[in-house]
Backbone as CSV, one residue per row, in Angstrom:
resi,resn,N_x,N_y,N_z,CA_x,CA_y,CA_z,C_x,C_y,C_z
1,UNK,-3.651,4.214,-11.002,-3.258,3.053,-10.808,-4.088,2.098,-10.944
2,UNK,-3.952,0.804,-11.437,-4.852,-0.380,-11.561,-5.456,-0.771,-10.384
3,UNK,-6.854,-1.008,-10.279,-7.525,-1.385,-8.892,-7.372,-2.946,-8.740
4,UNK,-7.345,-3.429,-7.769,-7.124,-4.506,-7.317,-8.189,-5.634,-7.630
5,UNK,-8.270,-6.722,-8.049,-9.501,-7.410,-8.375,-10.109,-8.424,-7.218
6,UNK,-10.992,-9.032,-7.356,-11.315,-10.020,-6.340,-10.438,-11.071,-5.778
7,UNK,-9.884,-11.835,-7.140,-9.045,-13.070,-6.814,-7.835,-12.232,-6.306
8,UNK,-7.336,-11.139,-6.614,-6.085,-10.488,-6.237,-6.215,-10.309,-4.762
9,UNK,-7.110,-9.668,-4.287,-7.313,-9.305,-2.856,-7.724,-10.568,-2.158
10,UNK,-8.250,-11.680,-2.671,-8.522,-12.864,-1.779,-6.981,-13.553,-1.588
11,UNK,-6.285,-13.343,-2.621,-4.942,-14.051,-2.506,-3.966,-13.284,-1.686
12,UNK,-4.016,-11.961,-1.866,-3.285,-11.012,-1.162,-3.518,-11.371,0.530
13,UNK,-4.778,-11.391,0.856,-5.139,-11.636,2.204,-4.696,-12.899,2.859
14,UNK,-4.792,-13.832,2.118,-4.225,-15.120,2.374,-2.619,-15.159,2.352
15,UNK,-2.026,-14.627,1.586,-0.299,-14.523,1.446,0.199,-13.637,2.369
16,UNK,-0.650,-12.478,2.792,-0.080,-11.506,3.532,-1.280,-11.045,4.563
17,UNK,-1.300,-11.981,5.491,-2.637,-11.813,6.483,-2.024,-10.710,7.518
18,UNK,-1.081,-10.557,7.885,-0.687,-9.552,8.702,0.401,-8.549,8.203
19,UNK,0.769,-7.428,8.925,1.604,-6.533,8.510,3.124,-7.006,9.035
20,UNK,4.077,-6.751,8.090,5.467,-7.483,8.613,5.751,-6.539,9.804
21,UNK,6.183,-7.565,10.857,6.498,-7.072,12.133,7.549,-5.858,12.350
22,UNK,8.632,-5.987,11.776,9.568,-4.767,11.930,8.707,-3.606,11.255
23,UNK,8.117,-3.565,10.151,7.659,-2.390,9.702,6.245,-2.150,10.600
24,UNK,5.608,-2.767,11.076,4.489,-2.417,12.001,5.107,-1.951,13.331
25,UNK,6.084,-2.302,13.772,6.597,-1.771,14.965,7.075,-0.334,14.730
26,UNK,7.719,-0.078,13.630,8.291,1.181,13.356,7.271,2.126,13.137
27,UNK,6.274,1.790,12.387,5.104,2.676,12.142,4.279,3.041,13.378
28,UNK,4.002,2.090,14.238,3.223,2.310,15.289,4.130,2.910,16.320
29,UNK,5.447,3.029,16.250,6.185,3.714,17.321,6.496,5.088,16.624
30,UNK,6.321,5.405,15.509,6.387,6.969,14.811,5.195,7.408,14.957
31,UNK,4.241,7.018,14.708,2.784,7.683,14.917,2.468,8.645,15.995
32,UNK,1.942,9.690,15.994,1.647,10.469,17.079,0.100,10.257,17.340
33,UNK,-0.351,10.841,18.529,-1.743,10.659,18.851,-2.544,11.583,18.024
34,UNK,-3.826,11.317,17.962,-4.560,12.107,17.109,-5.208,11.198,15.874
35,UNK,-6.212,12.176,14.990,-6.650,11.349,13.837,-5.851,11.229,12.774
36,UNK,-5.645,9.960,12.614,-4.690,9.129,11.681,-5.481,8.455,10.410
37,UNK,-4.651,8.850,9.092,-5.246,8.401,7.941,-4.453,7.193,7.454
38,UNK,-4.858,6.265,6.840,-4.195,5.463,6.092,-4.956,5.237,4.546
39,UNK,-4.322,6.105,3.931,-4.845,5.919,2.430,-4.328,4.743,1.756
40,UNK,-4.832,4.041,0.796,-4.215,2.879,0.315,-4.168,1.785,1.477
41,UNK,-5.304,1.625,2.135,-5.139,0.894,3.267,-5.234,-0.622,3.032
42,UNK,-5.799,-1.036,1.761,-5.958,-2.615,1.302,-6.729,-3.131,2.094
43,UNK,-6.332,-4.356,2.548,-7.443,-5.429,3.250,-7.307,-5.009,4.794
44,UNK,-6.297,-3.911,5.025,-6.368,-3.569,6.717,-5.458,-4.304,7.440
45,UNK,-4.241,-4.785,6.720,-3.380,-5.596,7.627,-2.487,-4.497,8.473
46,UNK,-2.238,-3.156,8.096,-1.677,-2.257,9.211,-3.203,-1.784,10.132
47,UNK,-4.028,-1.298,9.278,-4.954,-0.384,9.870,-5.785,-1.304,11.127
48,UNK,-6.220,-2.377,10.989,-6.729,-3.356,12.084,-5.928,-3.306,13.376
49,UNK,-4.629,-3.762,13.306,-3.854,-3.950,14.486,-3.641,-2.551,15.179
50,UNK,-3.532,-1.270,14.371,-3.184,-0.335,14.850,-4.517,0.329,15.727
51,UNK,-5.783,-0.035,14.927,-7.133,0.106,15.698,-6.929,-0.602,17.244
52,UNK,-6.395,-1.846,17.244,-6.497,-2.786,18.380,-5.293,-2.145,19.590
53,UNK,-4.352,-1.617,18.777,-3.555,-0.707,19.713,-3.868,0.752,20.258
54,UNK,-5.255,1.039,19.975,-5.815,2.316,20.342,-5.526,3.321,19.453
55,UNK,-5.065,3.316,18.317,-4.781,4.445,17.573,-6.307,4.753,16.749
56,UNK,-6.588,5.990,16.589,-7.730,6.530,15.897,-7.479,6.643,14.507
57,UNK,-7.647,5.473,13.711,-7.085,5.328,12.231,-8.325,5.036,11.520
58,UNK,-8.419,6.052,10.388,-9.263,5.771,9.347,-8.847,5.473,8.052
59,UNK,-9.294,4.886,7.074,-8.801,4.216,5.814,-9.638,4.381,4.745
60,UNK,-8.980,4.547,3.433,-9.627,4.508,2.238,-8.571,3.650,1.163
61,UNK,-9.191,3.419,0.310,-8.611,2.472,-0.854,-9.266,2.627,-2.095
62,UNK,-8.630,2.715,-3.350,-9.434,2.560,-4.427,-10.104,1.225,-5.013
63,UNK,-9.641,0.223,-4.294,-10.108,-1.292,-4.615,-11.322,-1.528,-3.937
64,UNK,-12.823,-1.922,-4.631,-13.574,-2.380,-3.529,-13.503,-3.520,-2.934
65,UNK,-12.805,-4.409,-3.648,-12.361,-5.894,-3.331,-11.307,-5.719,-2.275
66,UNK,-10.637,-4.977,-2.222,-9.582,-4.876,-0.912,-10.271,-4.351,0.270
67,UNK,-11.173,-3.357,-0.119,-12.016,-2.671,1.075,-12.886,-3.999,1.604
68,UNK,-13.468,-4.595,0.649,-14.423,-5.577,1.315,-13.707,-6.497,2.319
69,UNK,-12.308,-6.922,2.002,-11.599,-7.821,3.094,-11.283,-6.825,4.268
70,UNK,-10.838,-5.598,4.169,-10.635,-4.596,4.884,-11.949,-4.802,6.218
71,UNK,-13.328,-4.649,5.828,-14.423,-4.493,6.386,-14.517,-5.741,7.012
72,UNK,-14.247,-6.922,6.348,-14.703,-8.230,7.243,-13.531,-8.296,8.298
73,UNK,-12.483,-7.975,8.173,-11.387,-7.914,9.181,-11.963,-7.117,10.367
74,UNK,-12.299,-5.815,10.158,-12.757,-5.027,11.259,-13.940,-5.763,12.076
75,UNK,-15.058,-6.213,11.146,-16.234,-7.129,11.974,-15.682,-8.091,12.712
76,UNK,-14.876,-8.819,12.181,-14.344,-10.218,12.827,-13.689,-9.933,14.064
77,UNK,-12.942,-8.529,14.094,-12.128,-8.094,15.407,-13.223,-7.328,16.194
78,UNK,-14.268,-7.148,15.860,-15.259,-6.103,16.651,-14.851,-4.880,16.599
79,UNK,-14.284,-4.124,15.630,-13.906,-2.769,15.383,-14.660,-2.124,14.677
80,UNK,-14.578,-0.633,14.925,-15.353,0.227,13.981,-14.536,1.312,13.777
81,UNK,-14.711,1.780,12.378,-13.811,3.007,12.023,-14.453,3.325,10.507
82,UNK,-14.153,4.694,10.130,-14.492,4.723,8.721,-13.485,4.312,7.774
83,UNK,-13.918,3.699,6.749,-13.217,3.099,5.698,-14.208,3.398,4.340
84,UNK,-13.445,4.211,3.294,-14.415,4.527,2.266,-13.436,4.328,0.895
85,UNK,-14.057,4.184,-0.156,-13.469,3.874,-1.403,-12.819,5.535,-2.015
86,UNK,-11.650,5.587,-2.280,-11.071,6.677,-2.782,-9.612,6.402,-3.013
87,UNK,-9.092,6.937,-4.198,-7.831,6.943,-4.411,-7.056,8.059,-3.791
88,UNK,-5.747,7.903,-3.790,-4.953,8.937,-3.297,-5.245,10.543,-3.871
89,UNK,-5.130,10.260,-5.104,-5.279,11.395,-5.950,-6.803,12.175,-5.944
90,UNK,-7.625,11.442,-5.030,-8.993,12.016,-5.142,-9.429,12.369,-3.595
91,UNK,-8.306,12.348,-2.833,-8.791,12.762,-1.236,-9.305,14.115,-1.472
92,UNK,-10.245,14.525,-0.306,-10.731,15.772,-0.185,-9.749,16.362,1.030
93,UNK,-9.750,17.522,1.244,-9.509,18.259,2.259,-9.863,17.796,3.520
94,UNK,-8.942,17.793,4.502,-9.465,17.142,5.917,-8.299,17.892,6.819
95,UNK,-8.539,17.201,7.966,-7.690,17.727,9.235,-7.137,16.556,9.914
96,UNK,-6.683,15.512,9.466,-5.918,14.586,10.014,-4.512,15.132,10.683
97,UNK,-4.105,14.431,11.744,-2.881,14.844,12.492,-1.666,13.924,11.722
98,UNK,-2.144,12.759,11.301,-0.837,12.070,10.503,-1.425,11.092,9.403
99,UNK,-0.557,10.692,8.731,-0.957,9.578,7.646,0.324,8.558,7.691
100,UNK,-0.212,7.376,7.147,0.860,6.538,6.744,0.522,5.774,5.669
101,UNK,1.520,5.538,4.790,1.357,4.741,3.594,2.558,3.564,3.409
102,UNK,2.272,2.567,4.225,3.672,1.453,4.378,3.426,0.456,3.239
103,UNK,4.501,-0.478,3.038,4.655,-1.342,2.249,4.879,-1.187,0.609
104,UNK,5.303,0.070,0.556,5.616,0.586,-0.815,4.296,1.001,-1.622
105,UNK,3.152,0.936,-1.120,1.895,0.994,-1.704,1.741,2.446,-2.568
106,UNK,2.519,3.433,-2.273,2.518,4.473,-2.890,3.319,4.380,-4.354
107,UNK,3.922,3.474,-4.408,4.705,3.305,-5.750,3.819,2.830,-6.808
108,UNK,2.688,2.434,-6.273,1.681,1.819,-7.485,1.115,2.897,-8.245
109,UNK,1.252,4.339,-7.664,0.985,5.552,-8.477,2.201,5.919,-9.586
110,UNK,2.357,4.837,-10.594,3.410,4.981,-11.435,3.380,5.961,-12.444
111,UNK,2.177,6.719,-12.568,2.219,7.852,-13.359,2.738,9.117,-12.607
112,UNK,3.734,9.784,-13.265,4.098,11.079,-12.209,3.164,11.843,-12.095
113,UNK,2.243,12.287,-12.975,1.175,13.354,-12.726,0.286,12.686,-11.505
114,UNK,-0.069,11.451,-11.576,-0.966,10.953,-10.554,-0.222,10.609,-9.135
115,UNK,1.110,10.573,-9.163,1.874,10.523,-7.935,1.951,11.877,-7.441
116,UNK,2.194,12.921,-8.085,2.426,14.296,-7.611,0.955,14.966,-7.020
117,UNK,-0.037,14.375,-7.769,-1.300,15.053,-7.405,-1.882,14.190,-6.011
118,UNK,-1.449,12.810,-5.942,-1.798,12.194,-4.653,-1.018,12.743,-3.467
119,UNK,0.161,13.304,-3.630,0.884,13.957,-2.402,0.551,15.222,-2.393
120,UNK,0.038,16.018,-3.321,-0.611,17.296,-3.071,-1.657,17.134,-2.209
121,UNK,-2.796,16.056,-2.757,-3.963,15.790,-1.927,-3.956,15.341,-0.495
122,UNK,-2.799,14.572,-0.221,-2.455,13.966,0.886,-2.004,15.210,1.906
123,UNK,-1.389,16.249,1.510,-0.654,17.301,2.044,-2.159,18.061,2.460
124,UNK,-2.900,18.238,1.654,-4.401,19.050,1.901,-5.371,18.398,2.867
125,UNK,-4.974,17.115,3.063,-5.764,16.357,4.021,-5.044,16.360,5.412
126,UNK,-3.908,16.845,5.754,-3.390,17.115,6.758,-3.338,18.134,7.540
127,UNK,-3.379,18.227,8.931,-3.192,19.595,9.542,-2.123,20.092,9.259
128,UNK,-1.874,21.646,9.286,-0.494,22.196,9.352,0.346,21.507,10.247
129,UNK,1.657,20.941,9.894,2.758,20.393,10.739,2.083,18.874,11.239
130,UNK,0.941,18.320,10.458,0.855,16.885,10.263,2.003,16.048,9.735
131,UNK,2.152,14.969,10.137,3.059,13.952,10.062,2.553,12.993,8.961
132,UNK,3.607,12.782,7.943,3.494,11.746,6.681,4.604,10.631,7.150
133,UNK,4.362,9.419,7.105,5.230,8.369,7.468,4.779,7.530,5.850
134,UNK,5.877,7.535,4.903,5.844,6.845,3.622,6.841,5.955,3.498
135,UNK,6.466,4.657,3.090,7.637,3.727,2.617,7.668,3.600,1.315
136,UNK,8.718,3.631,0.489,9.104,3.445,-0.970,10.016,2.668,-1.328
137,UNK,9.928,2.104,-2.517,10.985,1.054,-3.243,11.800,1.874,-4.084
138,UNK,13.125,1.510,-3.614,14.253,2.258,-4.429,14.484,1.320,-5.748
139,UNK,15.249,2.135,-6.633,15.419,1.423,-7.841,16.248,0.180,-7.721
140,UNK,15.961,-0.906,-8.628,16.803,-2.137,-8.672,18.086,-2.139,-9.316
141,UNK,19.148,-2.762,-8.857,20.244,-2.951,-9.482,19.902,-4.078,-10.503
142,UNK,21.305,-4.205,-11.585,21.141,-5.064,-12.661,20.749,-6.605,-11.862
143,UNK,19.976,-7.379,-12.529,19.848,-8.643,-11.998,19.267,-8.853,-10.709
144,UNK,18.519,-7.689,-10.141,17.826,-7.765,-8.679,16.506,-8.370,-8.763
145,UNK,16.089,-8.559,-9.919,14.559,-9.053,-10.070,14.292,-10.329,-10.601
146,UNK,13.250,-11.318,-10.114,13.370,-12.633,-10.262,12.857,-13.210,-11.753
147,UNK,12.337,-12.157,-12.481,11.731,-12.691,-13.906,10.427,-13.222,-13.646
148,UNK,10.142,-14.258,-13.082,8.949,-15.119,-13.055,8.998,-15.799,-11.585
149,UNK,8.022,-15.799,-10.940,7.601,-16.500,-9.738,6.151,-16.957,-9.806
150,UNK,5.894,-18.235,-9.151,4.694,-18.800,-9.028,4.508,-19.208,-7.511
151,UNK,3.297,-18.770,-6.929,3.030,-19.042,-5.611,1.724,-19.412,-5.329
152,UNK,1.341,-20.086,-4.246,0.249,-20.824,-4.323,-0.422,-20.692,-2.571
153,UNK,-1.766,-20.301,-2.619,-2.095,-20.045,-1.138,-3.253,-21.083,-1.238
154,UNK,-3.726,-21.662,0.035,-4.918,-22.656,0.128,-5.855,-21.973,1.320
155,UNK,-7.090,-22.203,1.146,-7.874,-22.294,2.239,-8.923,-23.208,2.130
156,UNK,-9.026,-24.284,3.307,-9.899,-25.236,2.877,-9.574,-26.203,1.557
157,UNK,-10.706,-26.287,0.810,-10.436,-26.724,-0.340,-10.249,-26.143,-1.679
158,UNK,-9.906,-24.731,-1.240,-9.941,-23.739,-2.295,-8.394,-23.240,-2.388
159,UNK,-7.822,-23.363,-3.532,-6.569,-23.199,-3.984,-6.498,-21.885,-4.991
160,UNK,-5.783,-21.015,-4.658,-5.274,-19.778,-5.664,-3.728,-19.862,-5.794
161,UNK,-3.340,-19.904,-7.407,-2.173,-20.077,-7.860,-1.869,-18.529,-8.494
162,UNK,-0.807,-18.020,-8.303,-0.487,-16.898,-8.901,0.725,-17.047,-9.533
163,UNK,0.879,-16.744,-10.988,1.820,-16.483,-11.769,2.180,-15.459,-12.006
164,UNK,3.415,-14.795,-11.671,3.782,-13.485,-11.830,5.040,-13.096,-12.766
165,UNK,4.908,-12.680,-13.705,6.003,-12.269,-14.782,6.196,-10.541,-14.381
166,UNK,7.833,-10.641,-13.965,8.101,-9.244,-13.664,9.165,-8.915,-14.579
167,UNK,9.118,-7.507,-15.197,10.182,-6.718,-15.606,10.355,-5.532,-15.149
168,UNK,11.775,-5.142,-15.064,12.121,-3.832,-14.474,12.776,-3.102,-15.707
169,UNK,12.485,-1.861,-15.857,13.023,-0.971,-16.751,13.820,0.198,-15.994
170,UNK,15.391,-0.209,-16.033,16.282,0.981,-15.218,15.995,2.392,-15.832
171,UNK,15.579,2.609,-17.200,15.444,3.855,-17.780,14.467,4.645,-17.000
172,UNK,13.238,4.014,-16.833,12.108,4.867,-16.149,11.880,4.374,-14.713
173,UNK,12.441,3.443,-14.132,12.440,3.023,-12.801,10.896,2.678,-12.596
174,UNK,10.424,1.794,-13.504,9.172,1.071,-13.736,9.443,-0.495,-13.277
175,UNK,8.731,-0.815,-12.234,8.785,-2.412,-12.212,7.321,-2.757,-12.537
176,UNK,7.375,-3.649,-13.638,5.991,-4.136,-14.227,5.862,-5.797,-13.853
177,UNK,4.471,-5.906,-13.491,4.060,-7.307,-13.088,2.945,-7.828,-14.193
178,UNK,3.098,-8.803,-14.617,1.751,-9.403,-15.484,1.480,-10.639,-14.686
179,UNK,0.302,-10.528,-13.984,-0.161,-11.557,-13.022,-1.383,-12.187,-13.489
180,UNK,-1.244,-13.436,-13.276,-2.760,-14.486,-13.586,-2.860,-15.045,-12.310
181,UNK,-4.249,-15.004,-11.812,-4.456,-15.824,-10.703,-5.736,-16.813,-11.128
182,UNK,-5.393,-18.192,-10.611,-5.862,-19.269,-10.697,-6.722,-19.670,-9.807
183,UNK,-7.917,-19.887,-9.590,-8.660,-20.330,-8.573,-9.200,-21.818,-8.903
184,UNK,-8.962,-22.679,-7.726,-9.268,-24.268,-8.023,-9.951,-24.422,-6.773
185,UNK,-10.977,-25.137,-7.238,-11.612,-25.768,-5.719,-11.915,-27.059,-6.173
186,UNK,-11.412,-27.845,-4.989,-11.223,-29.493,-5.284,-10.564,-29.843,-6.484
187,UNK,-9.588,-29.088,-6.637,-8.593,-29.666,-7.770,-9.139,-28.980,-9.184
188,UNK,-10.273,-28.482,-9.407,-10.901,-28.088,-10.724,-10.729,-26.500,-10.713
189,UNK,-10.188,-26.202,-12.098,-10.147,-24.722,-12.092,-11.428,-24.159,-12.384
190,UNK,-11.673,-23.009,-11.558,-13.281,-22.559,-11.780,-13.101,-20.979,-12.145
191,UNK,-11.983,-20.202,-12.041,-11.863,-18.929,-12.432,-10.509,-18.523,-12.567
192,UNK,-10.310,-17.510,-13.623,-9.086,-17.001,-13.776,-9.062,-15.301,-13.547
193,UNK,-8.117,-14.736,-13.294,-7.978,-13.227,-13.160,-6.528,-12.739,-13.497
194,UNK,-6.647,-11.875,-14.623,-5.511,-11.325,-15.066,-5.254,-9.797,-14.663
195,UNK,-4.191,-9.427,-14.255,-3.856,-8.189,-13.942,-2.491,-7.762,-14.358
196,UNK,-2.327,-6.342,-14.526,-1.092,-5.678,-14.837,-0.739,-4.741,-13.826
197,UNK,0.169,-4.762,-12.957,0.571,-3.545,-11.916,1.970,-3.034,-12.361
198,UNK,2.045,-1.887,-12.175,3.230,-1.282,-12.501,3.724,-0.365,-11.066
199,UNK,4.928,-0.286,-10.830,5.385,0.476,-9.636,6.623,1.346,-9.976
200,UNK,6.490,2.676,-9.649,7.704,3.517,-10.042,8.659,3.385,-8.741
201,UNK,9.897,3.203,-8.824,10.597,3.379,-7.849,11.341,4.645,-7.730
202,UNK,11.882,4.996,-6.558,12.426,6.364,-6.231,13.965,6.174,-5.710
203,UNK,14.718,6.935,-5.890,15.964,7.216,-5.043,15.360,8.109,-3.936
204,UNK,16.306,8.078,-2.956,15.962,8.955,-1.605,15.923,10.312,-2.019
205,UNK,16.700,10.924,-3.166,16.911,12.179,-3.489,15.692,12.472,-4.351
206,UNK,15.087,11.733,-5.279,13.798,11.960,-6.006,12.507,11.832,-4.986
207,UNK,12.514,10.966,-3.936,11.430,10.951,-2.938,11.540,12.416,-2.250
208,UNK,12.603,12.939,-1.769,12.494,14.036,-1.258,12.255,15.306,-1.932
209,UNK,12.648,15.395,-3.222,12.242,16.269,-4.079,10.775,16.355,-4.378
210,UNK,9.920,15.093,-4.385,8.484,14.994,-4.724,7.780,15.457,-3.504
211,UNK,8.400,15.011,-2.416,7.539,15.534,-1.137,7.786,17.155,-0.962
212,UNK,8.775,17.570,-1.030,9.100,19.078,-1.335,8.186,19.666,-2.277
213,UNK,8.057,19.159,-3.435,7.248,19.898,-4.272,5.686,20.024,-4.211
214,UNK,5.377,19.019,-3.443,3.997,18.863,-2.833,3.631,19.596,-1.663
215,UNK,4.561,20.328,-1.264,4.524,21.279,-0.032,4.938,20.695,1.321
216,UNK,5.537,19.594,1.291,6.020,19.145,2.590,7.463,19.693,3.104
217,UNK,7.892,19.799,4.124,8.969,19.934,4.678,9.521,19.315,5.866
218,UNK,10.567,19.664,6.622,11.295,18.691,7.789,11.230,17.234,7.051
219,UNK,11.782,17.117,5.963,11.734,15.570,5.376,12.861,14.991,5.732
220,UNK,12.787,13.809,6.143,13.879,13.021,6.419,13.710,11.648,5.925
221,UNK,14.752,11.115,5.286,14.659,9.498,4.558,15.390,8.614,5.095
222,UNK,14.932,7.656,5.526,15.538,6.604,6.641,15.713,5.154,5.976
223,UNK,16.808,4.572,6.116,16.656,3.259,5.642,16.678,2.443,6.869
224,UNK,15.474,1.839,7.250,15.048,0.971,8.155,15.442,-0.557,7.685
225,UNK,15.411,-1.495,8.845,15.579,-2.790,8.321,14.538,-3.448,7.500
226,UNK,13.545,-2.796,7.337,12.453,-3.417,6.587,12.374,-2.553,5.168
227,UNK,13.037,-1.392,5.026,12.943,-0.946,3.677,13.281,0.655,3.729
228,UNK,12.878,1.413,2.903,13.355,2.763,2.744,11.892,3.640,3.230
229,UNK,12.028,4.566,4.186,10.840,5.266,4.531,11.283,6.806,4.535
230,UNK,10.076,7.761,4.415,10.144,9.137,4.467,9.418,9.664,5.417
231,UNK,9.878,10.621,6.188,9.076,11.250,7.027,9.170,12.666,6.689
232,UNK,7.817,13.269,6.815,7.812,14.709,6.542,6.545,15.342,7.202
233,UNK,6.675,16.658,7.230,5.435,17.566,7.848,5.046,18.150,6.890
234,UNK,3.553,18.347,6.811,2.733,19.105,6.107,2.826,20.506,6.343
């Protein structure tokens, strides 16, 4: 997957400062006690409030920029936990009791080989019977995607403008975004950052098949109010 850059991480943190309430309540309610891993933890919008609720959560992410934001949030909240740079497909064997990947982040592993390796590595990072909670994006129907959107976030005299061009290929179930971030300070353009993101969408049957192939069982696919989630045991 492509790694988020500095402007993307900054924009993301301002645009999505907190976990969606419905999703957070569901994940917090489904997680068991014990050691929990959040790979692809990003800026920590799930990790930090889970720690504040008393969960023993550690996190990793492939993006240094996202991890920097996460560490800032941890410090601001007076919290400590292990966070480190690693992609899902680079996870080492461990003994976590549960793992969560919310917000459809798993779909960023758009190459099938990388996604399958990531699930296998995640299986190896869990104890026998360890619980996986994974939110995923389903395929779009015709006309379900906007084509192009523009959003702006501000912090003091700083403004970041995102222009995102989206294309969905129903044959491959790949959702592609060509993003440009423009950083303006006091109205003056000082920096731009371009990025291409691709996400692979899954039907519930496809997600169950991928999880089973990675060694998971007791798989349940649920459609919650906030989206599609898979529950499985290592």
